[in-house]
C-alpha positions in Angstrom: -30.2 12.4 0.2 -30.7 10.1 -2.8 -27.1 10.7 -3.8 -25.9 8.8 -0.8 -27.7 5.7 -1.9 -25.9 5.4 -5.3 -24.0 2.1 -5.4 -21.8 0.4 -7.9 -19.4 3.3 -8.3 -17.1 2.3 -11.2 -13.6 1.4 -9.9 -10.6 3.0 -11.6 -8.6 0.5 -13.6 -5.5 -0.8 -11.7 -2.3 1.1 -12.5 0.0 -0.7 -14.8 3.6 0.1 -14.2 6.6 -1.6 -15.8 9.9 -2.3 -14.1 11.5 0.2 -16.4 9.3 3.1 -15.4 9.7 2.3 -11.7 13.5 2.1 -12.2 13.5 5.4 -14.0 11.5 7.0 -11.2 13.9 5.6 -8.6 17.0 6.9 -10.4 15.4 10.3 -10.9 14.6 10.4 -7.2 18.1 9.5 -6.3 19.6 12.1 -8.6 17.5 14.8 -6.9 19.2 14.0 -3.7 16.6 11.6 -2.3 17.7 8.9 0.1 16.3 5.4 0.3 16.2 4.3 3.9 16.1 0.7 4.8 13.3 -0.3 7.2 14.6 -2.5 10.0 13.6 -6.1 9.5 10.7 -7.4 11.6 8.7 -4.2 11.1 5.7 -4.2 8.8 3.2 -1.4 8.3 0.5 -3.5 9.9 0.4 -3.2 13.7 0.2 -6.4 15.6 -3.3 -7.2 16.8 -3.9 -7.5 20.5 -6.5 -9.3 22.5 -9.1 -11.8 21.2 -8.4 -10.8 17.6 -5.0 -12.5 17.6 -6.5 -15.9 16.7 -8.2 -14.7 13.6 -5.7 -11.9 12.8 -4.1 -13.8 9.9 -7.4 -14.2 8.2 -8.4 -10.6 8.5 -5.2 -9.2 6.9 -6.0 -8.2 3.3 
């Protein structure tokens, strides 16, 4: 059970991507027949908080 107590696991370095590589991936994706769908405005991936959490909701969002 000692393995569970190990802390300070090294974090992987953040991925560095240039605009070029992202653009290339996008064009590749489109050439393969992929479709980019537009998400309707007003929708975010974070569901609205309900109940007493609403007051502090903005502080909790990371």
